[in-house]
Structure formats: structure tokens, C-alpha cells
C-alpha positions as CSV (number, residue, x, y, z in Angstrom):
1,M,-7.1,27.8,19.9
2,E,-6.4,29.2,16.4
3,I,-6.2,25.9,14.6
4,L,-8.6,26.9,11.8
5,E,-6.8,30.2,11.3
6,R,-3.4,28.5,11.0
7,I,-4.7,26.0,8.5
8,E,-6.2,28.7,6.4
9,D,-3.0,30.8,6.5
10,Q,-1.0,27.8,5.3
11,M,-3.4,27.1,2.5
12,S,-3.2,30.7,1.3
13,S,0.6,30.7,1.4
14,T,1.2,27.4,-0.3
15,G,-1.6,27.5,-2.9
16,L,-1.7,23.7,-2.7
17,P,-4.8,21.4,-2.0
18,L,-4.9,19.5,1.2
19,V,-5.2,15.8,1.6
20,G,-5.7,15.7,5.3
21,V,-4.9,17.4,8.6
22,T,-3.5,15.8,11.8
23,L,-3.4,17.3,15.2
24,A,-1.4,15.8,18.1
25,A,-1.3,16.6,21.8
26,V,-0.2,15.1,25.1
27,P,-2.7,15.0,28.0
28,C,-0.8,17.7,30.0
29,P,-2.2,21.3,30.3
30,D,-0.3,24.2,28.7
31,T,1.8,22.0,26.4
32,P,2.3,22.8,22.7
33,V,0.1,21.1,20.1
34,I,1.5,19.9,16.8
35,L,-0.5,20.6,13.7
36,T,0.5,18.7,10.5
37,L,-0.9,19.5,7.1
38,H,-0.6,16.9,4.3
39,W,-0.5,18.4,0.8
40,H,-1.3,17.1,-2.6
41,G,1.4,18.0,-5.1
42,F,4.7,16.9,-6.6
43,I,8.2,18.3,-6.8
44,T,10.2,17.7,-9.9
45,Q,13.7,16.2,-9.6
46,K,16.3,16.9,-12.2
47,L,19.9,15.6,-12.8
48,A,21.1,19.2,-13.2
49,D,19.6,22.5,-11.9
50,I,19.7,24.2,-15.3
51,E,17.0,25.8,-17.4
52,G,15.4,23.4,-19.8
53,A,16.5,20.2,-18.1
54,S,13.9,17.5,-18.1
55,P,12.6,16.0,-14.8
56,V,13.8,12.5,-14.1
57,A,11.5,11.9,-11.1
58,Y,8.7,13.4,-9.1
59,A,8.5,13.5,-5.3
60,S,5.5,14.3,-3.1
61,V,5.4,17.7,-1.5
62,P,6.4,17.2,2.1
63,S,3.9,17.7,4.9
64,S,4.1,20.9,7.0
65,S,4.3,20.5,10.8
66,L,3.7,23.6,13.0
67,Q,3.9,24.0,16.7
68,L,0.9,25.8,18.3
69,N,1.8,27.4,21.6
70,Q,-1.5,28.7,22.9
71,R,-2.2,27.9,26.5
72,W,-5.0,25.5,27.4
73,R,-6.2,24.0,30.7
74,D,-8.6,21.3,29.6
75,I,-8.0,18.8,26.8
76,R,-11.6,19.4,25.7
77,A,-10.5,22.9,24.5
78,V,-8.2,21.2,22.0
79,D,-10.9,18.7,21.1
80,H,-13.4,21.5,20.5
81,A,-10.9,23.5,18.4
82,A,-10.2,20.4,16.2
83,M,-13.9,19.9,15.8
84,E,-14.4,23.6,14.8
85,A,-11.7,23.4,12.2
86,G,-13.0,20.2,10.7
87,W,-16.6,21.5,10.7
88,A,-15.8,24.9,9.1
89,L,-13.6,23.3,6.4
90,G,-16.3,20.8,5.4
91,A,-14.8,17.6,6.7
92,W,-17.1,14.6,6.6
93,D,-16.0,13.8,10.2
94,V,-13.2,14.3,12.7
95,E,-11.7,11.2,14.2
96,R,-10.1,11.3,17.6
97,A,-7.7,8.6,18.7
98,E,-6.4,8.1,22.3
99,R,-3.1,6.2,22.3
100,P,-1.3,4.8,25.4
101,A,2.3,5.3,26.3
102,C,4.6,3.4,23.8
103,F,7.3,2.9,26.5
104,R,5.4,0.2,28.4
105,P,5.7,-3.6,28.6
106,G,4.3,-5.3,25.5
107,A,4.3,-2.2,23.3
108,G,5.4,-2.9,19.7
109,D,7.8,-1.0,17.5
110,T,5.0,0.2,15.3
111,E,3.5,2.1,18.2
112,E,6.6,4.2,18.6
113,L,6.7,4.9,14.9
114,E,3.0,5.9,14.9
115,C,3.6,8.2,17.8
116,M,6.5,10.0,16.0
117,Q,4.4,10.3,12.8
118,A,1.5,11.8,14.8
119,F,3.7,14.6,15.9
120,G,5.1,15.2,12.4
121,T,8.4,13.4,12.9
122,Y,9.5,10.8,10.3
123,P,12.7,8.9,11.2
124,V,13.5,8.0,7.5
125,N,13.3,9.7,4.1
126,I,11.9,8.0,1.0
127,H,14.3,8.0,-1.9
128,G,16.1,10.9,-0.3
129,A,12.9,13.1,-0.1
130,E,11.8,14.7,3.1
131,M,8.4,13.5,4.4
132,A,7.7,16.6,6.5
133,V,9.1,20.2,6.9
134,A,8.8,21.0,10.6
135,D,8.8,24.1,12.7
136,T,8.4,22.3,16.0
137,P,11.1,23.3,18.4
138,D,9.7,21.4,21.4
139,V,8.7,18.2,19.5
140,D,11.4,16.1,21.2
141,D,10.1,17.0,24.6
142,L,6.5,16.2,23.5
143,L,7.6,12.8,22.2
144,E,9.2,12.0,25.5
145,V,6.0,12.9,27.4
146,A,3.9,11.0,24.9
147,A,6.0,7.9,25.2
148,L,5.5,8.0,29.0
149,R,1.9,9.4,29.3
150,G,0.3,8.6,26.0
151,Y,-1.2,11.1,23.5
152,L,-4.3,12.1,21.6
153,M,-4.5,12.6,17.8
154,W,-7.2,14.2,15.6
155,V,-7.5,13.5,11.9
156,F,-9.8,15.0,9.3
157,R,-10.0,15.6,5.5
158,P,-11.1,19.1,4.6
159,V,-13.3,19.7,1.6
160,R,-12.7,23.4,1.5
161,G,-9.1,23.8,0.2
162,G,-8.8,20.0,-0.3
163,I,-8.8,17.5,-3.0
164,W,-12.2,16.2,-2.0
165,Q,-14.4,19.1,-3.1
166,E,-15.4,17.7,-6.5
167,V,-16.4,14.4,-5.1
168,A,-18.0,15.5,-1.8
169,D,-21.5,14.1,-1.4
170,D,-22.6,16.1,1.6
171,A,-25.9,18.0,1.9
172,T,-24.5,20.2,4.8
173,L,-21.9,22.0,2.7
174,S,-22.0,25.3,0.8
175,E,-20.9,25.5,-2.8
176,E,-17.4,26.5,-1.4
177,G,-17.3,23.3,0.7
178,R,-17.7,25.1,4.0
179,R,-20.1,25.1,7.0
180,P,-20.9,28.1,9.1
181,L,-19.5,28.3,12.7
182,P,-20.1,27.4,15.5
183,C,-19.9,23.7,15.3
184,P,-23.1,22.3,16.9
185,H,-21.5,19.2,18.3
186,V,-20.4,18.9,21.9
187,P,-17.0,17.4,22.8
188,V,-17.0,14.1,24.5
189,P,-14.4,14.1,27.3
190,P,-11.6,11.6,26.6
191,K,-10.4,9.0,29.1
192,C,-6.7,9.5,28.3
193,S,-6.0,5.9,29.1
194,G,-5.6,2.9,26.7
195,H,-6.6,2.6,23.1
196,R,-9.8,4.5,22.2
197,R,-11.3,5.9,19.0
198,L,-14.2,8.3,18.6
199,V,-15.6,9.7,15.4
200,Y,-17.5,13.0,15.3
201,R,-19.7,12.6,12.2
202,F,-20.8,15.8,10.5
203,G,-21.7,14.9,6.9
204,I,-25.1,13.9,5.6
205,P,-25.4,12.2,2.2
206,R,-27.5,14.2,-0.3
207,E,-29.6,11.2,-1.2
208,R,-30.9,11.1,2.4
209,C,-32.3,14.6,2.2
210,F,-35.7,13.9,0.7
211,P,-38.0,16.8,-0.1
212,V,-40.9,17.3,2.3
213,P,-44.1,15.8,0.8
214,C,-46.8,18.3,-0.1
215,D,-50.1,18.2,1.7
216,K,-52.7,17.2,-0.9
217,N,-55.5,18.9,1.1
218,T,-53.9,22.3,0.7
């Protein structure tokens, strides 16, 4: 799946740094996957749209949600693509969450809201500002399936093209905050039932990378 390519295309077109990336899918083959990019930036709000008017407030740049329509047969293909994107963009880790159906006895209202947010859908605006700009024509169908079958969500914070590059303490990264492909980690098959959380850890703190001691006899 071209997750990495789509993220890099969006970074090039917006010119904004990323805070984080979310990927959501339902456990059904050949269904679309929703990619949501969370940006760092602000939009000025003015009382009048005229030149020289002073801003009266600032609103966060809305997230961008995209629908990826590439076919896949095994959920491990999506898992691997998410790992590859996080690895290449220098993320410290990639977290995968397995969530059960929210239309079940005992499910709370927050589970339905979390499901909608995972797929880039926000039921309310904050102070009139949009939380996400979405190009996801099939998201309503995906939410219906997720509510009945559960869903999977991947989250990572890129160093390359993100706000974390100046503070990243990771010995595995290049100066640009990247890592060379392929990702050496092997996907762990999900159970797709119940609440589960798995973290693929990539980063290594620099202070752990001690120099190899010299042999005094040489």
C-alpha cells in the first residue's frame, strides 16, 4: 500500500509540519483504509476579509483525511505498510490498537466517538472551526462496518517532516530524520477481537549507544 507515498505527497503540497499520523481500517479484505494527517499550524481569523485587518483569533489547521482504495487480502499487509511508513519517516514507534464493535451491549458513548475520530470524522466543530478536511467518500459505510465488526488503528509521530526533528533523541535516524527501507520488523498478526494494543518500537536513545572499547593489547 502506498501509505508512505501519500504522506510525503501531502507534506510537499501543504508545506506544514506534521504532529502525528493515524491510519484506520476494518478487518474486512479489500475495504478502503482511512489515512489522517494531523498538522501543526494556525489559521488567522479576522472580523473582515480586507487587507490590513488584524487577526482577532487563531484556529488550528484542520487535519487531512484521505481514503486509500488499494486492494488488500490480509490485514497484515496494512500493518506492514503502516510500519514501513513510520520506520521511513523516523517515528520512535508505531502503535496498533485493536478495538471491538461499539454497537454491542455495555459499550460506552466514548467508544463511538473514538471510532469516528479514528476514521477522521468529527461530529462537532470547535468555535466554528473544522477539525478535519476529508476526502473519504466511503467513510459512512466503513463506520457502519466498524460499529458492527470492530476496527484497527495505527498511530505514529514522524520525525521527518514533523515537529519532533529538533528534539528527537534517536541513534537510528539520519540527519534528515529518516531511516532506510525496508523496515526490519516483522508484523505480528492481530486477533481482531476485543481491546488489544501493540507497540512496534523502532527508536534507540543515543545515550545507550556506547562506543566499542579498545583492546589494550593491540
